[in-house]
ZADO-1210 file (C-alpha; in nm, 4 decimals, padded with zeros to 6 digits):
<atoms>
<atom x="00.0030" y="-00.0128" z="00.0108" code="MET" pos="1"/>
<atom x="00.1245" y="00.3299" z="-00.0978" code="SER" pos="2"/>
<atom x="00.1541" y="00.5783" z="00.1951" code="THR" pos="3"/>
<atom x="00.1902" y="00.9150" z="00.0327" code="ASN" pos="4"/>
<atom x="00.3965" y="01.0024" z="00.3059" code="ALA" pos="5"/>
<atom x="00.6429" y="01.2188" z="00.1251" code="SER" pos="6"/>
<atom x="00.3496" y="01.4181" z="-00.0516" code="GLY" pos="7"/>
<atom x="00.2519" y="01.6774" z="00.1831" code="PHE" pos="8"/>
<atom x="00.4125" y="01.9381" z="-00.0087" code="VAL" pos="9"/>
<atom x="00.3125" y="02.2598" z="-00.1970" code="GLY" pos="10"/>
<atom x="00.0031" y="02.4370" z="-00.0847" code="ASP" pos="11"/>
<atom x="-00.1258" y="02.1177" z="00.0760" code="ILE" pos="12"/>
<atom x="00.0611" y="02.2121" z="00.4011" code="PRO" pos="13"/>
<atom x="-00.1462" y="02.5384" z="00.4454" code="SER" pos="14"/>
<atom x="-00.4940" y="02.3680" z="00.3399" code="HIS" pos="15"/>
<atom x="-00.4048" y="02.0872" z="00.5871" code="TYR" pos="16"/>
<atom x="-00.3322" y="02.3413" z="00.8880" code="ASP" pos="17"/>
<atom x="-00.6320" y="02.5726" z="00.8455" code="LYS" pos="18"/>
<atom x="-00.9014" y="02.3478" z="00.6949" code="GLY" pos="19"/>
<atom x="-00.8486" y="01.9951" z="00.8072" code="LEU" pos="20"/>
<atom x="-00.6800" y="02.1091" z="01.1687" code="GLY" pos="21"/>
<atom x="-00.9742" y="02.2563" z="01.3511" code="PRO" pos="22"/>
<atom x="-01.2309" y="01.9882" z="01.1881" code="ASN" pos="23"/>
<atom x="-01.0678" y="01.6463" z="01.2539" code="ILE" pos="24"/>
<atom x="-00.7268" y="01.7198" z="01.4314" code="PHE" pos="25"/>
<atom x="-00.7718" y="01.9941" z="01.7194" code="PHE" pos="26"/>
<atom x="-00.9760" y="01.7867" z="01.9630" code="ASP" pos="27"/>
<atom x="-00.7537" y="01.4657" z="01.9173" code="TYR" pos="28"/>
<atom x="-00.4641" y="01.7035" z="01.9519" code="ALA" pos="29"/>
<atom x="-00.5893" y="01.8405" z="02.3001" code="ASP" pos="30"/>
<atom x="-00.6435" y="01.4723" z="02.3983" code="ARG" pos="31"/>
<atom x="-00.2927" y="01.3217" z="02.3116" code="ILE" pos="32"/>
<atom x="-00.1175" y="01.5989" z="02.4626" code="VAL" pos="33"/>
<atom x="-00.3476" y="01.5582" z="02.8030" code="ASP" pos="34"/>
<atom x="-00.2356" y="01.2087" z="02.8066" code="ALA" pos="35"/>
<atom x="00.1182" y="01.2493" z="02.7165" code="ALA" pos="36"/>
<atom x="00.2574" y="01.5380" z="02.9347" code="VAL" pos="37"/>
<atom x="00.3511" y="01.5004" z="03.3005" code="SER" pos="38"/>
<atom x="00.5861" y="01.6974" z="03.5035" code="GLY" pos="39"/>
<atom x="00.8594" y="01.4369" z="03.4747" code="GLN" pos="40"/>
<atom x="00.8729" y="01.4855" z="03.0781" code="SER" pos="41"/>
<atom x="01.2197" y="01.6833" z="03.0418" code="LYS" pos="42"/>
<atom x="01.3311" y="01.5779" z="02.7023" code="THR" pos="43"/>
<atom x="01.0595" y="01.5492" z="02.4271" code="VAL" pos="44"/>
<atom x="01.0555" y="01.4298" z="02.0608" code="LEU" pos="45"/>
<atom x="00.7502" y="01.4669" z="01.8421" code="GLU" pos="46"/>
<atom x="00.7366" y="01.2490" z="01.5322" code="LEU" pos="47"/>
<atom x="00.5403" y="01.3529" z="01.1977" code="ALA" pos="48"/>
<atom x="00.4571" y="01.6624" z="01.3536" code="ALA" pos="49"/>
<atom x="00.3212" y="01.8165" z="01.0209" code="GLY" pos="50"/>
<atom x="00.2121" y="02.1679" z="01.0599" code="THR" pos="51"/>
<atom x="00.2532" y="02.1738" z="01.4200" code="GLY" pos="52"/>
<atom x="-00.0842" y="02.1431" z="01.5486" code="ILE" pos="53"/>
<atom x="00.0229" y="01.9176" z="01.8460" code="VAL" pos="54"/>
<atom x="00.3561" y="02.0835" z="01.8955" code="SER" pos="55"/>
<atom x="00.2137" y="02.4161" z="02.0121" code="SER" pos="56"/>
<atom x="-00.0148" y="02.2490" z="02.2558" code="ARG" pos="57"/>
<atom x="00.2816" y="02.0547" z="02.3617" code="LEU" pos="58"/>
<atom x="00.5127" y="02.3374" z="02.3969" code="ARG" pos="59"/>
<atom x="00.2225" y="02.5130" z="02.6264" code="ASP" pos="60"/>
<atom x="00.1941" y="02.2196" z="02.8538" code="LYS" pos="61"/>
<atom x="00.5287" y="02.1074" z="02.9131" code="LEU" pos="62"/>
<atom x="00.7466" y="02.2571" z="03.1736" code="PRO" pos="63"/>
<atom x="00.9169" y="02.5809" z="03.0567" code="SER" pos="64"/>
<atom x="01.2890" y="02.3997" z="03.0866" code="ASP" pos="65"/>
<atom x="01.1950" y="02.0813" z="02.8948" code="ALA" pos="66"/>
<atom x="01.3348" y="02.0640" z="02.5534" code="SER" pos="67"/>
<atom x="01.1171" y="01.9831" z="02.2484" code="LEU" pos="68"/>
<atom x="01.2430" y="01.8427" z="01.9234" code="ILE" pos="69"/>
<atom x="00.9770" y="01.8575" z="01.6344" code="ILE" pos="70"/>
<atom x="01.0423" y="01.6449" z="01.3478" code="THR" pos="71"/>
<atom x="00.8808" y="01.5623" z="01.0049" code="ASP" pos="72"/>
<atom x="00.9871" y="01.3911" z="00.7143" code="LEU" pos="73"/>
<atom x="00.8547" y="01.6828" z="00.5004" code="ASN" pos="74"/>
<atom x="01.0491" y="02.0285" z="00.5464" code="ALA" pos="75"/>
<atom x="00.7419" y="02.2204" z="00.3732" code="PRO" pos="76"/>
<atom x="00.5021" y="02.1142" z="00.6846" code="MET" pos="77"/>
<atom x="00.7874" y="02.2330" z="00.9124" code="LEU" pos="78"/>
<atom x="00.7905" y="02.5469" z="00.7769" code="ASP" pos="79"/>
<atom x="00.4344" y="02.6258" z="00.8722" code="VAL" pos="80"/>
<atom x="00.4635" y="02.4563" z="01.2011" code="ALA" pos="81"/>
<atom x="00.7765" y="02.7216" z="01.2630" code="ARG" pos="82"/>
<atom x="00.5418" y="03.0119" z="01.2188" code="GLN" pos="83"/>
<atom x="00.3495" y="02.8962" z="01.5471" code="LYS" pos="84"/>
<atom x="00.6774" y="02.9662" z="01.7623" code="PHE" pos="85"/>
<atom x="00.8775" y="03.2729" z="01.8611" code="SER" pos="86"/>
<atom x="01.2565" y="03.2841" z="01.9248" code="SER" pos="87"/>
<atom x="01.1841" y="03.2514" z="02.2855" code="LYS" pos="88"/>
<atom x="01.0468" y="02.8816" z="02.2731" code="ASP" pos="89"/>
<atom x="01.2582" y="02.6321" z="02.3791" code="LYS" pos="90"/>
<atom x="01.2318" y="02.4116" z="02.0357" code="ILE" pos="91"/>
<atom x="01.4545" y="02.2632" z="01.7851" code="ASP" pos="92"/>
<atom x="01.3120" y="02.1405" z="01.4417" code="PHE" pos="93"/>
<atom x="01.4442" y="01.8781" z="01.2157" code="GLN" pos="94"/>
<atom x="01.3537" y="01.6885" z="00.9197" code="VAL" pos="95"/>
<atom x="01.3744" y="01.3245" z="01.0360" code="ALA" pos="96"/>
<atom x="01.2482" y="00.9576" z="00.9031" code="ASN" pos="97"/>
<atom x="01.0668" y="00.7985" z="01.1894" code="ALA" pos="98"/>
<atom x="01.2138" y="00.4468" z="01.0856" code="MET" pos="99"/>
<atom x="01.5775" y="00.5668" z="01.1024" code="GLU" pos="100"/>
<atom x="01.5790" y="00.8360" z="01.3666" code="LEU" pos="101"/>
<atom x="01.9086" y="01.0614" z="01.3425" code="PRO" pos="102"/>
<atom x="01.9311" y="01.0468" z="01.7438" code="PHE" pos="103"/>
<atom x="02.1600" y="00.8308" z="02.0069" code="GLY" pos="104"/>
<atom x="01.9882" y="00.6019" z="02.2164" code="GLY" pos="105"/>
<atom x="01.8239" y="00.6523" z="02.5606" code="SER" pos="106"/>
<atom x="01.7638" y="01.0505" z="02.4790" code="LEU" pos="107"/>
<atom x="01.4087" y="01.1011" z="02.5506" code="PHE" pos="108"/>
<atom x="01.1672" y="01.0890" z="02.8232" code="ASP" pos="109"/>
<atom x="00.8660" y="01.1222" z="02.6022" code="LEU" pos="110"/>
<atom x="00.7776" y="01.0726" z="02.2407" code="ILE" pos="111"/>
<atom x="00.4570" y="01.2219" z="02.0893" code="VAL" pos="112"/>
<atom x="00.3139" y="01.1208" z="01.7377" code="CYS" pos="113"/>
<atom x="-00.0516" y="01.2351" z="01.6098" code="GLN" pos="114"/>
<atom x="-00.1721" y="01.0616" z="01.3286" code="PHE" pos="115"/>
<atom x="00.1327" y="00.9673" z="01.1555" code="GLY" pos="116"/>
<atom x="00.2162" y="00.5776" z="01.2144" code="VAL" pos="117"/>
<atom x="-00.0377" y="00.5098" z="00.9385" code="MET" pos="118"/>
<atom x="00.2022" y="00.6532" z="00.6833" code="PHE" pos="119"/>
<atom x="00.5026" y="00.4775" z="00.8332" code="PHE" pos="120"/>
<atom x="00.5854" y="00.2098" z="00.5708" code="PRO" pos="121"/>
<atom x="00.7643" y="-00.0189" z="00.8133" code="ASP" pos="122"/>
<atom x="00.5639" y="-00.0002" z="01.1244" code="LYS" pos="123"/>
<atom x="00.7499" y="-00.2337" z="01.3038" code="VAL" pos="124"/>
<atom x="01.0827" y="-00.0619" z="01.2465" code="ALA" pos="125"/>
<atom x="00.9552" y="00.2663" z="01.3593" code="SER" pos="126"/>
<atom x="00.8183" y="00.1354" z="01.7114" code="TYR" pos="127"/>
<atom x="01.2067" y="-00.0364" z="01.7270" code="ARG" pos="128"/>
<atom x="01.3221" y="00.3207" z="01.6879" code="GLU" pos="129"/>
<atom x="01.1186" y="00.4915" z="01.9149" code="ALA" pos="130"/>
<atom x="01.2259" y="00.2263" z="02.2045" code="ALA" pos="131"/>
<atom x="01.5788" y="00.2799" z="02.0861" code="ARG" pos="132"/>
<atom x="01.5583" y="00.6628" z="02.1511" code="VAL" pos="133"/>
<atom x="01.3650" y="00.6416" z="02.4823" code="LEU" pos="134"/>
<atom x="01.5012" y="00.6316" z="02.8142" code="LYS" pos="135"/>
<atom x="01.4052" y="00.3422" z="03.0465" code="PRO" pos="136"/>
<atom x="01.0718" y="00.4313" z="03.2007" code="GLY" pos="137"/>
<atom x="00.9834" y="00.6553" z="02.8976" code="GLY" pos="138"/>
<atom x="00.6716" y="00.6624" z="02.7159" code="ARG" pos="139"/>
<atom x="00.5712" y="00.6758" z="02.3425" code="TYR" pos="140"/>
<atom x="00.2100" y="00.8458" z="02.3209" code="VAL" pos="141"/>
<atom x="00.0532" y="00.8267" z="01.9444" code="PHE" pos="142"/>
<atom x="-00.3119" y="00.7850" z="01.8130" code="ASN" pos="143"/>
<atom x="-00.4279" y="00.6401" z="01.5067" code="VAL" pos="144"/>
<atom x="-00.7510" y="00.6725" z="01.3133" code="TRP" pos="145"/>
<atom x="-01.0327" y="00.3892" z="01.3438" code="SER" pos="146"/>
<atom x="-01.1604" y="00.2105" z="01.0425" code="ALA" pos="147"/>
<atom x="-01.2880" y="00.4191" z="00.7415" code="ILE" pos="148"/>
<atom x="-01.6371" y="00.3302" z="00.8012" code="GLU" pos="149"/>
<atom x="-01.6007" y="00.5013" z="01.1420" code="LEU" pos="150"/>
<atom x="-01.4757" y="00.8513" z="01.0116" code="ASN" pos="151"/>
<atom x="-01.7463" y="00.8705" z="00.7226" code="PRO" pos="152"/>
<atom x="-01.5926" y="01.2156" z="00.6130" code="PHE" pos="153"/>
<atom x="-01.3068" y="00.9869" z="00.4747" code="SER" pos="154"/>
<atom x="-01.5397" y="00.7416" z="00.3107" code="GLN" pos="155"/>
<atom x="-01.7359" y="01.0191" z="00.1563" code="ILE" pos="156"/>
<atom x="-01.4318" y="01.1632" z="-00.0172" code="ALA" pos="157"/>
<atom x="-01.2798" y="00.7965" z="-00.1108" code="GLN" pos="158"/>
<atom x="-01.6679" y="00.7309" z="-00.2799" code="GLN" pos="159"/>
<atom x="-01.6546" y="01.0676" z="-00.4700" code="VAL" pos="160"/>
<atom x="-01.3002" y="00.9445" z="-00.5900" code="ALA" pos="161"/>
<atom x="-01.4262" y="00.6142" z="-00.6905" code="SER" pos="162"/>
<atom x="-01.7095" y="00.7955" z="-00.8723" code="GLU" pos="163"/>
<atom x="-01.4805" y="01.0985" z="-01.0526" code="VAL" pos="164"/>
<atom x="-01.2247" y="00.8302" z="-01.1578" code="PHE" pos="165"/>
<atom x="-01.3821" y="00.5014" z="-01.1930" code="PRO" pos="166"/>
<atom x="-01.0960" y="00.3400" z="-01.3922" code="ASP" pos="167"/>
<atom x="-00.8287" y="00.4549" z="-01.1654" code="ASP" pos="168"/>
<atom x="-00.9682" y="00.5692" z="-00.8190" code="PRO" pos="169"/>
<atom x="-00.7416" y="00.7974" z="-00.6452" code="PRO" pos="170"/>
<atom x="-00.6454" y="00.5681" z="-00.3110" code="GLY" pos="171"/>
<atom x="-00.5105" y="00.8517" z="-00.0700" code="PHE" pos="172"/>
<atom x="-00.8073" y="00.8085" z="00.1679" code="TYR" pos="173"/>
<atom x="-00.7516" y="00.4457" z="00.1994" code="LYS" pos="174"/>
<atom x="-00.4177" y="00.5128" z="00.3770" code="VAL" pos="175"/>
<atom x="-00.4928" y="00.7069" z="00.7160" code="PRO" pos="176"/>
<atom x="-00.7471" y="00.4745" z="00.7692" code="PHE" pos="177"/>
<atom x="-00.6181" y="00.1228" z="00.7141" code="HIS" pos="178"/>
<atom x="-00.4571" y="00.0518" z="01.0671" code="TYR" pos="179"/>
<atom x="-00.7687" y="00.1080" z="01.2780" code="GLY" pos="180"/>
<atom x="-00.7523" y="-00.2318" z="01.4295" code="ASP" pos="181"/>
<atom x="-00.6059" y="-00.2441" z="01.8025" code="PRO" pos="182"/>
<atom x="-00.5386" y="-00.6140" z="01.7547" code="GLN" pos="183"/>
<atom x="-00.2788" y="-00.5530" z="01.4631" code="LEU" pos="184"/>
<atom x="-00.1390" y="-00.2390" z="01.6032" code="VAL" pos="185"/>
<atom x="-00.0688" y="-00.4321" z="01.9448" code="CYS" pos="186"/>
<atom x="00.0756" y="-00.6950" z="01.7294" code="SER" pos="187"/>
<atom x="00.3315" y="-00.4896" z="01.5543" code="ASP" pos="188"/>
<atom x="00.4386" y="-00.3249" z="01.8782" code="LEU" pos="189"/>
<atom x="00.4779" y="-00.6889" z="02.0550" code="ALA" pos="190"/>
<atom x="00.7084" y="-00.7617" z="01.7493" code="GLU" pos="191"/>
<atom x="00.8987" y="-00.4655" z="01.7828" code="ALA" pos="192"/>
<atom x="00.9694" y="-00.5488" z="02.1493" code="GLY" pos="193"/>
<atom x="00.7078" y="-00.3238" z="02.3419" code="TRP" pos="194"/>
<atom x="00.5334" y="-00.5103" z="02.6357" code="GLU" pos="195"/>
<atom x="00.3845" y="-00.2238" z="02.8523" code="ASP" pos="196"/>
<atom x="00.1009" y="-00.1042" z="02.5959" code="VAL" pos="197"/>
<atom x="-00.2416" y="00.0549" z="02.6883" code="SER" pos="198"/>
<atom x="-00.4930" y="00.2091" z="02.4334" code="PHE" pos="199"/>
<atom x="-00.8242" y="00.3731" z="02.4694" code="LEU" pos="200"/>
<atom x="-01.0722" y="00.4344" z="02.1552" code="THR" pos="201"/>
<atom x="-01.1884" y="00.8075" z="02.1836" code="ILE" pos="202"/>
<atom x="-01.5259" y="00.8965" z="01.9635" code="GLU" pos="203"/>
<atom x="-01.6376" y="01.2583" z="01.9330" code="LEU" pos="204"/>
<atom x="-01.9190" y="01.4360" z="01.7616" code="THR" pos="205"/>
<atom x="-01.7821" y="01.7247" z="01.5708" code="LYS" pos="206"/>
<atom x="-01.9631" y="02.0341" z="01.4311" code="THR" pos="207"/>
<atom x="-01.8419" y="02.1795" z="01.1259" code="ILE" pos="208"/>
<atom x="-01.8918" y="02.5347" z="01.1279" code="SER" pos="209"/>
<atom x="-01.7876" y="02.6118" z="00.7768" code="ASN" pos="210"/>
<atom x="-01.8919" y="02.2944" z="00.5441" code="PRO" pos="211"/>
<atom x="-01.7456" y="02.4610" z="00.2451" code="ARG" pos="212"/>
<atom x="-01.4200" y="02.5053" z="00.3854" code="ALA" pos="213"/>
<atom x="-01.3641" y="02.1535" z="00.4948" code="PHE" pos="214"/>
<atom x="-01.4676" y="01.9936" z="00.1691" code="ALA" pos="215"/>
<atom x="-01.2070" y="02.1952" z="00.0207" code="ALA" pos="216"/>
<atom x="-00.9489" y="02.0913" z="00.2693" code="ALA" pos="217"/>
<atom x="-01.0322" y="01.7409" z="00.2346" code="LEU" pos="218"/>
<atom x="-00.9441" y="01.8007" z="-00.1568" code="VAL" pos="219"/>
<atom x="-00.6394" y="02.0302" z="-00.1278" code="PHE" pos="220"/>
<atom x="-00.4993" y="01.9467" z="00.2086" code="GLY" pos="221"/>
<atom x="-00.3403" y="01.6182" z="00.1293" code="ASN" pos="222"/>
<atom x="-00.2055" y="01.4263" z="-00.1675" code="PRO" pos="223"/>
<atom x="-00.5640" y="01.3613" z="-00.3056" code="PHE" pos="224"/>
<atom x="-00.5044" y="01.6862" z="-00.5079" code="ILE" pos="225"/>
<atom x="-00.1826" y="01.5323" z="-00.6701" code="ASP" pos="226"/>
<atom x="-00.3900" y="01.2099" z="-00.7743" code="GLU" pos="227"/>
<atom x="-00.6662" y="01.4346" z="-00.9208" code="ILE" pos="228"/>
<atom x="-00.4117" y="01.6445" z="-01.1038" code="ARG" pos="229"/>
<atom x="-00.2060" y="01.3591" z="-01.2217" code="GLU" pos="230"/>
<atom x="-00.5078" y="01.1890" z="-01.3741" code="ARG" pos="231"/>
<atom x="-00.6521" y="01.5128" z="-01.5492" code="GLY" pos="232"/>
<atom x="-00.9739" y="01.5798" z="-01.6875" code="GLY" pos="233"/>
<atom x="-01.1663" y="01.6806" z="-01.3933" code="VAL" pos="234"/>
<atom x="-01.1636" y="02.0176" z="-01.2033" code="ASP" pos="235"/>
<atom x="-01.0678" y="02.0002" z="-00.8556" code="PRO" pos="236"/>
<atom x="-01.3440" y="02.2211" z="-00.7700" code="GLU" pos="237"/>
<atom x="-01.5945" y="02.0112" z="-00.8977" code="ASP" pos="238"/>
<atom x="-01.4690" y="01.7307" z="-00.6689" code="VAL" pos="239"/>
<atom x="-01.5049" y="01.9885" z="-00.3787" code="VAL" pos="240"/>
<atom x="-01.8703" y="02.0273" z="-00.4795" code="ALA" pos="241"/>
<atom x="-01.9510" y="01.6711" z="-00.4974" code="ARG" pos="242"/>
<atom x="-01.7782" y="01.5936" z="-00.1258" code="ILE" pos="243"/>
<atom x="-01.9872" y="01.8992" z="-00.0153" code="LEU" pos="244"/>
<atom x="-02.2909" y="01.7845" z="-00.1428" code="ALA" pos="245"/>
<atom x="-02.2404" y="01.4277" z="00.0334" code="ARG" pos="246"/>
<atom x="-02.1323" y="01.5558" z="00.3641" code="LEU" pos="247"/>
<atom x="-02.4625" y="01.7830" z="00.3437" code="THR" pos="248"/>
<atom x="-02.6727" y="01.4935" z="00.2685" code="ASP" pos="249"/>
<atom x="-02.4976" y="01.2781" z="00.5425" code="ALA" pos="250"/>
<atom x="-02.4750" y="01.5372" z="00.8157" code="PHE" pos="251"/>
<atom x="-02.7126" y="01.8202" z="00.7535" code="GLY" pos="252"/>
<atom x="-02.6801" y="02.1811" z="00.5955" code="ALA" pos="253"/>
<atom x="-02.6547" y="02.3756" z="00.9126" code="ASN" pos="254"/>
<atom x="-02.5151" y="02.2617" z="01.2377" code="GLY" pos="255"/>
<atom x="-02.3359" y="01.9727" z="01.0718" code="MET" pos="256"/>
<atom x="-02.2380" y="01.7163" z="01.3311" code="ASN" pos="257"/>
<atom x="-02.0354" y="01.4273" z="01.2250" code="MET" pos="258"/>
<atom x="-01.8560" y="01.1385" z="01.4004" code="PRO" pos="259"/>
<atom x="-01.4820" y="01.0956" z="01.4560" code="LEU" pos="260"/>
<atom x="-01.3157" y="00.7773" z="01.5859" code="SER" pos="261"/>
<atom x="-00.9481" y="00.7296" z="01.6660" code="ALA" pos="262"/>
<atom x="-00.7449" y="00.5448" z="01.9313" code="THR" pos="263"/>
<atom x="-00.4408" y="00.6684" z="02.1556" code="ILE" pos="264"/>
<atom x="-00.1805" y="00.4171" z="02.2417" code="TYR" pos="265"/>
<atom x="00.0463" y="00.4860" z="02.5440" code="GLU" pos="266"/>
<atom x="00.3672" y="00.2487" z="02.5570" code="CYS" pos="267"/>
<atom x="00.6221" y="00.2563" z="02.8437" code="ARG" pos="268"/>
<atom x="00.9588" y="00.1296" z="02.7649" code="LYS" pos="269"/>
<atom x="01.1139" y="-00.1117" z="03.0533" code="SER" pos="270"/>
</atoms>
């Protein structure tokens, strides 16, 4: 399965941050930071940080003397994240591959990753790397989306993609939602050597205040837009209109409330 992890470039980061962030990422960012941060966290690493949605919350909640290294595979995403901080913030940015971290062993008290693991081609390798760079007793806290059926906004986007390009449907939306089975995640963690693992599935109902902006971000805020342009013959704005119509049919035109589901994992290194 292609992960498109390197595809968050060009105009995508801005659409991702402004259009998807408030609608599907902010609430889970608050929850993962609440679960992750404790007074003992002094050296913190964030993986697949994207545009810094979790990063800014981490910095606000961590002790003032804690260090925070913010990483992502894509420099353009980190460029957006940098804009959320001042020169006074105790942070560092670094392009990094989560499966080959450029850090020595036993350096961090805490690792956090929001909705990034699903894009890692070798998840077991990424879990081993997280364990390698954590100190004994350190924690790795991450979350993943539940199945696509439990996050119907993504199912709608994928259905529209299949209708617009019936002979060669774009597959991006299959990627973030293919890893929603906790049994599979725990099996991969065990293969990587993790023994102390707990998880909690969090279901939310999200009110979408600007459905048009959300529909646009579902097209322009991830590599789906590149798949559309590569195939050609279709105006991306027409895809936006189709998705908006489906969202409206499913959740109503006013006070659009849609379900979200994701699972948060807490792994402690022995």
